[in-house]
MARTIFI-341393 format. One record per residue: residue in three letters; x, y negated, z of N, C-alpha, C in turn. Coordinates in nm, 4 decimals, decimal comma. Layout:
# residues N
PT; residuo; n_east; n_north; n_up; ca_east; ca_north; ca_up; c_east; c_north; c_up
PT; ALA; X; Y; Z; X; Y; Z; X; Y; Z $
...
This chain:
# residues 166
PT; residuo; n_east; n_north; n_up; ca_east; ca_north; ca_up; c_east; c_north; c_up
PT; MET; 0,0849; 0,1164; 0,0000; 0,0000; 0,0000; 0,0000; 0,0893; -0,1224; 0,0000 $
PT; GLY; 0,0470; -0,2241; -0,0698; 0,1220; -0,3484; -0,0690; 0,1175; -0,4109; 0,0693 $
PT; ALA; 0,2057; -0,5042; 0,0944; 0,2139; -0,5687; 0,2251; 0,0809; -0,6328; 0,2646 $
PT; ASP; 0,0007; -0,6719; 0,1670; -0,1270; -0,7373; 0,1955; -0,2445; -0,6397; 0,2023 $
PT; GLY; -0,2172; -0,5084; 0,1969; -0,3230; -0,4084; 0,2032; -0,3892; -0,3792; 0,0703 $
PT; HIS; -0,3388; -0,4373; -0,0382; -0,3980; -0,4171; -0,1707; -0,3166; -0,3177; -0,2528 $
PT; PHE; -0,3878; -0,2389; -0,3345; -0,3222; -0,1493; -0,4297; -0,4175; -0,1225; -0,5449 $
PT; ARG; -0,3624; -0,0686; -0,6535; -0,4426; -0,0374; -0,7720; -0,4412; 0,1128; -0,7959 $
PT; VAL; -0,5595; 0,1653; -0,8245; -0,5752; 0,3051; -0,8636; -0,6200; 0,3051; -1,0093 $
PT; THR; -0,5536; 0,3850; -1,0918; -0,5926; 0,3982; -1,2321; -0,6376; 0,5416; -1,2559 $
PT; LEU; -0,7584; 0,5580; -1,3072; -0,8160; 0,6895; -1,3375; -0,8189; 0,7070; -1,4889 $
PT; SER; -0,7695; 0,8210; -1,5338; -0,7690; 0,8506; -1,6767; -0,8225; 0,9917; -1,6967 $
PT; LEU; -0,9235; 1,0064; -1,7809; -0,9841; 1,1370; -1,8105; -0,9458; 1,1804; -1,9507 $
PT; ARG; -0,9032; 1,3063; -1,9642; -0,8705; 1,3630; -2,0953; -0,9330; 1,5016; -2,1053 $
PT; ARG; -0,9804; 1,5331; -2,2244; -1,0390; 1,6643; -2,2506; -0,9268; 1,7650; -2,2716 $
PT; GLU; -0,9371; 1,8809; -2,2099; -0,8367; 1,9864; -2,2240; -0,8943; 2,1018; -2,3055 $
PT; PRO; -0,8119; 2,1799; -2,3720; -0,6677; 2,1578; -2,3895; -0,6426; 2,0500; -2,4946 $
PT; GLY; -0,5230; 1,9998; -2,4961; -0,4817; 1,9068; -2,6004; -0,4975; 1,7598; -2,5682 $
PT; ALA; -0,5359; 1,7268; -2,4457; -0,5491; 1,5866; -2,4037; -0,6374; 1,5057; -2,4985 $
PT; GLY; -0,7516; 1,5638; -2,5356; -0,8451; 1,4949; -2,6247; -0,9094; 1,3747; -2,5582 $
PT; PRO; -0,9550; 1,2793; -2,6382; -1,0117; 1,1564; -2,5820; -1,1487; 1,1774; -2,5181 $
PT; VAL; -1,1812; 1,0861; -2,4281; -1,3132; 1,0784; -2,3660; -1,3719; 0,9439; -2,4075 $
PT; PHE; -1,5024; 0,9409; -2,4299; -1,5681; 0,8202; -2,4781; -1,6639; 0,7651; -2,3731 $
PT; CYS; -1,6937; 0,6371; -2,3869; -1,7904; 0,5738; -2,2974; -1,8734; 0,4747; -2,3779 $
PT; LYS; -1,9817; 0,4298; -2,3173; -2,0664; 0,3324; -2,3854; -2,1231; 0,2342; -2,2851 $
PT; MET; -2,1515; 0,1163; -2,3351; -2,2212; 0,0147; -2,2561; -2,3704; 0,0430; -2,2685 $
PT; GLU; -2,4395; 0,0402; -2,1569; -2,5838; 0,0615; -2,1590; -2,6536; -0,0684; -2,1977 $
PT; THR; -2,7575; -0,0568; -2,2774; -2,8327; -0,1749; -2,3199; -2,9557; -0,1968; -2,2331 $
PT; SER; -2,9849; -0,1004; -2,1481; -3,1032; -0,1089; -2,0632; -3,0609; -0,1233; -1,9173 $
PT; ALA; -3,1396; -0,1956; -1,8416; -3,1120; -0,2133; -1,6988; -3,1695; -0,0984; -1,6158 $
PT; ARG; -3,2184; 0,0057; -1,6816; -3,2807; 0,1148; -1,6058; -3,1798; 0,2060; -1,5372 $
PT; PHE; -3,0513; 0,1947; -1,5753; -2,9489; 0,2792; -1,5140; -2,8768; 0,2030; -1,4041 $
PT; ARG; -2,8200; 0,2770; -1,3100; -2,7526; 0,2189; -1,1945; -2,6276; 0,1413; -1,2336 $
PT; GLN; -2,5569; 0,1879; -1,3379; -2,4347; 0,1217; -1,3822; -2,4480; 0,0817; -1,5291 $
PT; LEU; -2,3687; -0,0157; -1,5700; -2,3724; -0,0620; -1,7087; -2,2911; 0,0255; -1,8027 $
PT; LYS; -2,1981; 0,1046; -1,7474; -2,1104; 0,1866; -1,8315; -2,1358; 0,3342; -1,8045 $
PT; THR; -2,1415; 0,4118; -1,9125; -2,1621; 0,5562; -1,9033; -2,0456; 0,6273; -1,9697 $
PT; VAL; -1,9888; 0,7244; -1,8980; -1,8827; 0,8092; -1,9517; -1,9499; 0,9328; -2,0098 $
PT; LYS; -1,9073; 0,9734; -2,1299; -1,9687; 1,0863; -2,1998; -1,8807; 1,2100; -2,1865 $
PT; LEU; -1,9374; 1,3186; -2,1336; -1,8634; 1,4437; -2,1168; -1,9409; 1,5582; -2,1799 $
PT; SER; -1,8674; 1,6577; -2,2275; -1,9284; 1,7791; -2,2826; -1,9455; 1,8829; -2,1730 $
PT; CYS; -2,0527; 1,9597; -2,1823; -2,0724; 2,0735; -2,0928; -1,9716; 2,1824; -2,1295 $
PT; GLU; -1,9481; 2,2742; -2,0370; -1,8609; 2,3909; -2,0595; -1,7199; 2,3505; -2,1033 $
PT; THR; -1,6677; 2,2437; -2,0461; -1,5380; 2,1893; -2,0860; -1,4562; 2,1569; -1,9619 $
PT; THR; -1,3243; 2,1635; -1,9756; -1,2340; 2,1244; -1,8675; -1,1741; 1,9885; -1,9006 $
PT; TYR; -1,1694; 1,9035; -1,7996; -1,1113; 1,7697; -1,8137; -0,9970; 1,7537; -1,7143 $
PT; ARG; -0,8935; 1,6846; -1,7589; -0,7817; 1,6512; -1,6706; -0,8013; 1,5072; -1,6238 $
PT; LEU; -0,7975; 1,4887; -1,4931; -0,8069; 1,3563; -1,4335; -0,6684; 1,3175; -1,3843 $
PT; ASP; -0,6120; 1,2121; -1,4421; -0,4842; 1,1582; -1,3963; -0,5138; 1,0374; -1,3096 $
PT; ILE; -0,4492; 1,0333; -1,1943; -0,4694; 0,9265; -1,0965; -0,3340; 0,8650; -1,0671 $
PT; SER; -0,3223; 0,7353; -1,0866; -0,1962; 0,6696; -1,0512; -0,2227; 0,5599; -0,9488 $
PT; PHE; -0,1231; 0,5370; -0,8657; -0,1297; 0,4356; -0,7607; -0,0137; 0,3386; -0,7770 $
PT; LYS; -0,0433; 0,2084; -0,7689; 0,0597; 0,1041; -0,7657; 0,0263; 0,0107; -0,6511 $
PT; PRO; 0,1150; -0,0088; -0,5547; 0,2367; 0,0675; -0,5276; 0,2027; 0,2116; -0,4890 $
PT; PRO; 0,3045; 0,2992; -0,4791; 0,2794; 0,4412; -0,4535; 0,2038; 0,4659; -0,3225 $
PT; GLN; 0,1156; 0,5656; -0,3259; 0,0388; 0,6096; -0,2090; 0,0541; 0,7605; -0,1980 $
PT; LEU; 0,0144; 0,8147; -0,0845; 0,0145; 0,9598; -0,0669; -0,1302; 1,0074; -0,0680 $
PT; LEU; -0,1672; 1,0798; -0,1736; -0,3024; 1,1328; -0,1879; -0,3112; 1,2617; -0,1070 $
PT; GLN; -0,3916; 1,2598; -0,0002; -0,4020; 1,3758; 0,0884; -0,5085; 1,4743; 0,0441 $
PT; SER; -0,6178; 1,4255; -0,0112; -0,7226; 1,5153; -0,0598; -0,8022; 1,4452; -0,1688 $
PT; LEU; -0,8652; 1,5283; -0,2523; -0,9435; 1,4780; -0,3651; -1,0648; 1,5674; -0,3849 $
PT; SER; -1,1802; 1,5059; -0,4017; -1,2983; 1,5827; -0,4411; -1,3624; 1,5138; -0,5616 $
PT; ILE; -1,4081; 1,5967; -0,6537; -1,4755; 1,5496; -0,7748; -1,6102; 1,6204; -0,7804 $
PT; GLY; -1,7159; 1,5441; -0,7868; -1,8489; 1,6037; -0,7901; -1,8807; 1,6830; -0,6650 $
PT; GLY; -1,8238; 1,6428; -0,5516; -1,8486; 1,7107; -0,4249; -1,7657; 1,8354; -0,4020 $
PT; LYS; -1,6782; 1,8712; -0,4963; -1,5937; 1,9905; -0,4817; -1,4492; 1,9494; -0,4587 $
PT; GLN; -1,3869; 2,0082; -0,3571; -1,2447; 1,9838; -0,3327; -1,1648; 2,0394; -0,4496 $
PT; VAL; -1,0715; 1,9607; -0,5005; -0,9844; 2,0052; -0,6089; -0,8402; 1,9765; -0,5699 $
PT; GLU; -0,7500; 2,0542; -0,6273; -0,6083; 2,0347; -0,5994; -0,5536; 1,9232; -0,6876 $
PT; ALA; -0,4863; 1,8286; -0,6243; -0,4199; 1,7205; -0,6978; -0,2696; 1,7449; -0,6903 $
PT; ILE; -0,2057; 1,7549; -0,8053; -0,0617; 1,7809; -0,8146; 0,0099; 1,6492; -0,8407 $
PT; GLU; 0,1110; 1,6202; -0,7593; 0,1895; 1,4991; -0,7847; 0,2774; 1,5227; -0,9065 $
PT; ARG; 0,2676; 1,4339; -1,0060; 0,3428; 1,4477; -1,1316; 0,4653; 1,3574; -1,1361 $
PT; ALA; 0,4580; 1,2430; -1,0702; 0,5692; 1,1471; -1,0772; 0,5618; 1,0533; -0,9578 $
PT; ARG; 0,6778; 1,0013; -0,9187; 0,6842; 0,9034; -0,8104; 0,8128; 0,8246; -0,8243 $
PT; ASN; 0,8020; 0,6926; -0,8112; 0,9203; 0,6075; -0,8017; 0,8868; 0,4935; -0,7060 $
PT; ALA; 0,9695; 0,3919; -0,7025; 0,9506; 0,2833; -0,6065; 0,8273; 0,1980; -0,6358 $
PT; THR; 0,7780; 0,1998; -0,7597; 0,6665; 0,1116; -0,7947; 0,5324; 0,1824; -0,8155 $
PT; ALA; 0,5348; 0,3134; -0,8422; 0,4095; 0,3835; -0,8716; 0,4238; 0,5333; -0,8469 $
PT; CYS; 0,3099; 0,6012; -0,8420; 0,3088; 0,7475; -0,8377; 0,1877; 0,7956; -0,9169 $
PT; ALA; 0,1920; 0,9223; -0,9589; 0,0841; 0,9770; -1,0414; 0,0516; 1,1193; -0,9985 $
PT; TYR; -0,0765; 1,1499; -0,9982; -0,1276; 1,2830; -0,9661; -0,2170; 1,3293; -1,0805 $
PT; SER; -0,2347; 1,4615; -1,0906; -0,3278; 1,5188; -1,1878; -0,4141; 1,6239; -1,1203 $
PT; ALA; -0,5380; 1,6323; -1,1644; -0,6318; 1,7331; -1,1157; -0,7212; 1,7719; -1,2334 $
PT; TYR; -0,7946; 1,8800; -1,2167; -0,8822; 1,9280; -1,3234; -1,0267; 1,9342; -1,2752 $
PT; HIS; -1,1168; 1,8998; -1,3665; -1,2602; 1,9026; -1,3394; -1,3278; 1,9822; -1,4505 $
PT; SER; -1,4039; 2,0823; -1,4105; -1,4741; 2,1658; -1,5075; -1,6225; 2,1312; -1,5098 $
PT; THR; -1,6779; 2,1261; -1,6303; -1,8217; 2,1033; -1,6450; -1,8943; 2,2347; -1,6750 $
PT; LYS; -1,8274; 2,3467; -1,6479; -1,8891; 2,4781; -1,6664; -2,0136; 2,4864; -1,5780 $
PT; ASP; -2,1202; 2,5364; -1,6346; -2,2484; 2,5542; -1,5653; -2,3197; 2,4230; -1,5308 $
PT; ILE; -2,2715; 2,3110; -1,5811; -2,3440; 2,1849; -1,5638; -2,4340; 2,1680; -1,6863 $
PT; PRO; -2,5645; 2,1517; -1,6661; -2,6545; 2,1399; -1,7815; -2,6422; 2,0037; -1,8495 $
PT; ALA; -2,6795; 2,0001; -1,9759; -2,6814; 1,8740; -2,0503; -2,7813; 1,7790; -1,9848 $
PT; SER; -2,7485; 1,6509; -1,9863; -2,8379; 1,5491; -1,9289; -2,9617; 1,5346; -2,0172 $
PT; ALA; -3,0752; 1,5190; -1,9539; -3,1985; 1,4965; -2,0287; -3,1918; 1,3602; -2,0966 $
PT; ARG; -3,2626; 1,3473; -2,2061; -3,2648; 1,2201; -2,2789; -3,3120; 1,1092; -2,1840 $
PT; GLY; -3,2381; 0,9986; -2,1842; -3,2746; 0,8861; -2,0989; -3,2309; 0,8996; -1,9545 $
PT; HIS; -3,1531; 1,0031; -1,9232; -3,1064; 1,0235; -1,7859; -2,9543; 1,0193; -1,7795 $
PT; ARG; -2,9034; 0,9806; -1,6645; -2,7598; 0,9789; -1,6378; -2,7364; 1,0491; -1,5046 $
PT; GLU; -2,6171; 1,1048; -1,4893; -2,5814; 1,1762; -1,3668; -2,4692; 1,1001; -1,2968 $
PT; ASP; -2,4605; 1,1171; -1,1669; -2,3508; 1,0593; -1,0897; -2,2398; 1,1616; -1,0748 $
PT; LEU; -2,1163; 1,1169; -1,0889; -1,9996; 1,2005; -1,0626; -1,9166; 1,1294; -0,9555 $
PT; PRO; -1,9403; 1,1648; -0,8276; -1,8636; 1,1006; -0,7212; -1,7197; 1,1511; -0,7181 $
PT; ILE; -1,6271; 1,0596; -0,6955; -1,4856; 1,0922; -0,6798; -1,4430; 1,0347; -0,5457 $
PT; ALA; -1,3932; 1,1206; -0,4578; -1,3529; 1,0781; -0,3232; -1,2078; 1,1168; -0,2996 $
PT; MET; -1,1316; 1,0223; -0,2464; -0,9897; 1,0443; -0,2186; -0,9591; 1,0040; -0,0754 $
PT; ARG; -0,8747; 1,0825; -0,0112; -0,8214; 1,0433; 0,1193; -0,6772; 1,0018; 0,0970 $
PT; VAL; -0,6467; 0,8766; 0,1266; -0,5155; 0,8194; 0,1001; -0,4475; 0,7911; 0,2338 $
PT; LEU; -0,3316; 0,8520; 0,2559; -0,2598; 0,8374; 0,3823; -0,2327; 0,6903; 0,4123 $
PT; GLY; -0,2692; 0,6488; 0,5316; -0,2426; 0,5124; 0,5750; -0,3402; 0,4090; 0,5234 $
PT; SER; -0,4249; 0,4480; 0,4271; -0,5219; 0,3533; 0,3709; -0,6650; 0,3918; 0,4046 $
PT; GLY; -0,6936; 0,5216; 0,4086; -0,8271; 0,5678; 0,4414; -0,8957; 0,6361; 0,3245 $
PT; TYR; -1,0285; 0,6347; 0,3278; -1,1095; 0,7025; 0,2269; -1,1505; 0,6060; 0,1164 $
PT; LEU; -1,1291; 0,6506; -0,0058; -1,1668; 0,5741; -0,1248; -1,2706; 0,6551; -0,2004 $
PT; THR; -1,3846; 0,5951; -0,2260; -1,4870; 0,6636; -0,3048; -1,5298; 0,5736; -0,4203 $
PT; THR; -1,5530; 0,6382; -0,5321; -1,6095; 0,5698; -0,6478; -1,7040; 0,6685; -0,7152 $
PT; CYS; -1,7861; 0,6201; -0,8032; -1,8829; 0,7071; -0,8690; -1,8915; 0,6680; -1,0161 $
PT; LEU; -1,8704; 0,7657; -1,1024; -1,8843; 0,7426; -1,2459; -2,0253; 0,7814; -1,2882 $
PT; GLN; -2,0817; 0,7053; -1,3790; -2,2111; 0,7395; -1,4379; -2,1823; 0,8223; -1,5622 $
PT; ILE; -2,2390; 0,9435; -1,5662; -2,2050; 1,0413; -1,6701; -2,3289; 1,0794; -1,7498 $
PT; LYS; -2,3082; 1,0998; -1,8777; -2,4085; 1,1673; -1,9611; -2,3406; 1,2930; -2,0124 $
PT; TYR; -2,3972; 1,4090; -1,9789; -2,3433; 1,5377; -2,0235; -2,4125; 1,5790; -2,1527 $
PT; TYR; -2,3319; 1,6207; -2,2492; -2,3824; 1,6650; -2,3793; -2,3536; 1,8136; -2,3983 $
PT; ARG; -2,4420; 1,8798; -2,4726; -2,4177; 2,0204; -2,5072; -2,2843; 2,0304; -2,5803 $
PT; LEU; -2,2187; 2,1428; -2,5647; -2,0885; 2,1643; -2,6273; -2,0965; 2,1502; -2,7793 $
PT; ASP; -2,2108; 2,1879; -2,8384; -2,2245; 2,1799; -2,9845; -2,2737; 2,0418; -3,0321 $
PT; ASP; -2,2794; 1,9448; -2,9426; -2,3274; 1,8108; -2,9767; -2,2125; 1,7091; -2,9702 $
PT; GLN; -2,1035; 1,7380; -3,0405; -1,9850; 1,6526; -3,0349; -2,0070; 1,5164; -3,0988 $
PT; SER; -2,0950; 1,5076; -3,1982; -2,1138; 1,3782; -3,2654; -2,1651; 1,2724; -3,1671 $
PT; HIS; -2,2559; 1,3108; -3,0775; -2,3051; 1,2151; -2,9783; -2,2035; 1,1924; -2,8671 $
PT; CYS; -2,1338; 1,2988; -2,8280; -2,0363; 1,2881; -2,7194; -1,9188; 1,1990; -2,7595 $
PT; GLU; -1,8883; 1,1944; -2,8885; -1,7736; 1,1172; -2,9360; -1,8147; 0,9839; -2,9981 $
PT; TRP; -1,9395; 0,9440; -2,9780; -1,9848; 0,8148; -3,0270; -1,9653; 0,7126; -2,9154 $
PT; GLY; -1,9157; 0,5955; -2,9502; -1,8913; 0,4917; -2,8503; -1,7452; 0,4518; -2,8512 $
PT; ALA; -1,7029; 0,3870; -2,7464; -1,5648; 0,3394; -2,7358; -1,4787; 0,4457; -2,6688 $
PT; ARG; -1,3575; 0,4595; -2,7173; -1,2639; 0,5542; -2,6580; -1,2158; 0,4971; -2,5243 $
PT; LEU; -1,2369; 0,5733; -2,4181; -1,2003; 0,5287; -2,2838; -1,0521; 0,5529; -2,2598 $
PT; HIS; -0,9789; 0,4460; -2,2345; -0,8362; 0,4595; -2,2026; -0,8197; 0,4905; -2,0538 $
PT; CYS; -0,8755; 0,4080; -1,9670; -0,8656; 0,4311; -1,8230; -0,9654; 0,3425; -1,7500 $
PT; ILE; -0,9797; 0,3709; -1,6213; -1,0608; 0,2890; -1,5319; -0,9679; 0,2416; -1,4209 $
PT; GLU; -0,9581; 0,1109; -1,4051; -0,8713; 0,0546; -1,3016; -0,9564; 0,0108; -1,1832 $
PT; LEU; -0,9120; 0,0499; -1,0645; -0,9784; 0,0111; -0,9409; -0,8813; -0,0730; -0,8593 $
PT; ASP; -0,9123; -0,1996; -0,8420; -0,8320; -0,2852; -0,7548; -0,8889; -0,2700; -0,6148 $
PT; CYS; -0,8057; -0,2210; -0,5221; -0,8520; -0,1789; -0,3907; -0,7854; -0,2564; -0,2779 $
PT; SER; -0,8522; -0,2562; -0,1638; -0,7913; -0,3067; -0,0414; -0,8317; -0,2135; 0,0717 $
PT; SER; -0,7411; -0,2003; 0,1682; -0,7645; -0,1113; 0,2811; -0,8024; -0,1935; 0,4036 $
PT; VAL; -0,9043; -0,1456; 0,4744; -0,9492; -0,2109; 0,5964; -0,9008; -0,1276; 0,7146 $
PT; GLU; -0,7984; -0,1756; 0,7823; -0,7433; -0,1113; 0,9022; -0,7084; 0,0354; 0,8807 $
PT; GLY; -0,6697; 0,0726; 0,7609; -0,6257; 0,2090; 0,7346; -0,7327; 0,3152; 0,7424 $
PT; ARG; -0,8604; 0,2752; 0,7457; -0,9678; 0,3735; 0,7576; -1,0562; 0,3812; 0,6347 $
PT; LEU; -1,0800; 0,2673; 0,5750; -1,1735; 0,2621; 0,4629; -1,1119; 0,1788; 0,3518 $
PT; VAL; -1,1225; 0,2294; 0,2311; -1,0733; 0,1563; 0,1148; -1,1939; 0,0971; 0,0425 $
PT; THR; -1,1878; -0,0309; 0,0140; -1,2944; -0,0932; -0,0640; -1,2432; -0,1196; -0,2053 $
PT; VAL; -1,3312; -0,1000; -0,3021; -1,2980; -0,1300; -0,4413; -1,3428; -0,2735; -0,4664 $
PT; ASP; -1,2448; -0,3617; -0,4849; -1,2740; -0,5033; -0,5051; -1,3125; -0,5335; -0,6497 $
PT; ARG; -1,2565; -0,4573; -0,7426; -1,2860; -0,4777; -0,8848; -1,2671; -0,3471; -0,9599 $
PT; GLU; -1,3580; -0,3207; -1,0534; -1,3511; -0,2018; -1,1383; -1,3449; -0,2493; -1,2833 $
PT; THR; -1,2433; -0,2010; -1,3569; -1,2260; -0,2426; -1,4961; -1,2142; -0,1198; -1,5851 $
PT; TYR; -1,3007; -0,1113; -1,6860; -1,2917; -0,0047; -1,7862; -1,2057; -0,0574; -1,9000 $
PT; ARG; -1,1000; 0,0153; -1,9347; -1,0138; -0,0255; -2,0464; -1,0395; 0,0700; -2,1629 $
PT; LYS; -1,0767; 0,0095; -2,2787; -1,1130; 0,0876; -2,3968; -1,0452; 0,0282; -2,5184 $
PT; LEU; -0,9646; 0,1018; -2,5860; -0,9043; 0,0604; -2,7136; -0,8749; -0,0888; -2,7213 $
PT; GLY; -0,8018; -0,1380; -2,6237; -0,7630; -0,2781; -2,6245; -0,8718; -0,3730; -2,5786 $
PT; ILE; -0,9839; -0,3179; -2,5316; -1,0956; -0,4009; -2,4849; -1,1053; -0,3859; -2,3337 $
PT; GLU; -1,1258; -0,4944; -2,2651; -1,1444; -0,4896; -2,1198; -1,2890; -0,5227; -2,0902 $
PT; SER; -1,3513; -0,4415; -2,0020; -1,4896; -0,4728; -1,9631; -1,5158; -0,4284; -1,8214 $
């Protein structure tokens, strides 16, 4: 954590195998909880890369309410990176006009618990044309601050897509 209690978490989702892209879209209707929807295919494995600036120690990670193993991939004086996998096996396709929540919870040593929630639309595996329509999602940046080492608040969330910030 920085001296002022602030740090940045960057989340990046890639389709496996082959680190394929993930797409997202801006919602045009106010009927959904969030303005941005991430599009995922059913019966697919995704790699979630998590980086921290300055470096943090990720003690635990859960995706969709399930504990997953996060492997540290890199660490230096300015940043660190972890990877984990999320499977959409046995998750049904979202009904038309519906979105699902994908909660992501992290326990960060010395900072506390960080939770965020992605709005997801799940598509059938054979429906790639819809799943790949929209903007290519590069990453989601979370600007965070820690309150007395117990709770992490997300001060700003930024979706980065093909050179576009939103």
